[in-house]
C-alpha positions as CSV (number, residue, x, y, z in Angstrom):
1,X,2.9,3.4,-6.6
2,X,5.9,4.7,-4.1
3,X,9.2,3.6,-5.2
4,X,9.7,2.2,-1.7
5,X,7.5,-0.5,-2.0
6,X,9.7,-2.9,-3.8
7,X,12.2,-2.6,-0.9
8,X,9.0,-4.0,1.4
9,X,6.7,-5.9,-1.1
10,X,9.6,-8.3,-2.9
11,X,10.9,-9.9,0.3
12,X,7.8,-11.6,1.4
13,X,6.7,-12.2,-2.5
14,X,10.2,-13.9,-3.1
15,X,9.9,-16.2,0.1
16,X,6.2,-17.0,-0.7
17,X,7.5,-18.1,-4.2
18,X,10.2,-20.3,-2.1
19,X,7.2,-21.7,0.3
20,X,5.2,-22.9,-2.8
21,X,8.4,-24.4,-4.5
22,X,8.8,-26.3,-1.1
23,X,5.0,-27.3,-1.3
24,X,3.7,-25.1,1.9
25,X,0.9,-23.6,0.5
26,X,-0.5,-22.2,3.7
27,X,3.0,-20.2,4.2
28,X,3.2,-19.0,0.5
29,X,-0.6,-17.9,0.7
30,X,0.3,-15.6,3.6
31,X,3.3,-14.5,2.4
32,X,1.5,-13.4,-0.9
33,X,-1.4,-11.7,1.0
34,X,1.4,-9.6,3.1
35,X,3.2,-8.7,-0.1
36,X,-0.5,-7.6,-1.4
37,X,-1.2,-5.5,1.7
38,X,2.3,-3.8,1.2
39,X,1.5,-2.9,-2.4
40,X,-2.0,-1.8,-1.3
41,X,-0.5,0.4,1.3
42,X,2.1,2.0,-0.4
43,X,-0.3,2.9,-3.3
44,X,-0.3,6.7,-4.6
45,X,-3.9,7.0,-5.8
46,X,-4.9,10.3,-7.9
47,X,-6.6,13.0,-5.3
48,X,-9.2,15.2,-6.9
49,X,-8.9,19.0,-5.7
50,X,-11.7,21.3,-6.2
51,X,-10.7,24.5,-7.9
52,X,-12.2,26.7,-5.4
53,X,-9.8,29.1,-3.9
54,X,-11.4,29.3,-0.7
55,X,-11.6,25.5,-0.3
56,X,-9.0,24.0,2.3
57,X,-7.6,20.6,1.2
58,X,-6.2,17.8,3.8
59,X,-2.9,17.0,2.8
60,X,-4.1,13.1,3.5
61,X,-7.4,11.2,3.2
62,X,-8.7,12.4,6.2
63,X,-10.8,15.1,7.3
64,X,-10.0,18.6,8.8
65,X,-11.9,18.8,12.0
66,X,-10.5,21.9,13.4
67,X,-8.5,25.0,12.3
68,X,-7.0,27.0,15.0
């Protein structure tokens, strides 16, 4: 997990808890979903890189479509 996630995910999570404390279940659920999305967005999965020295590896999860 990237360290910056806490700065963006904890405020909606805390506000969701406050909303649930006031009985606003829809708002609390929506804020929990926002927080879950932010945690998912900032994940840092392990990437499998081939040992082939001639292989070209993309720096992200995308595809390489052209090499100039």
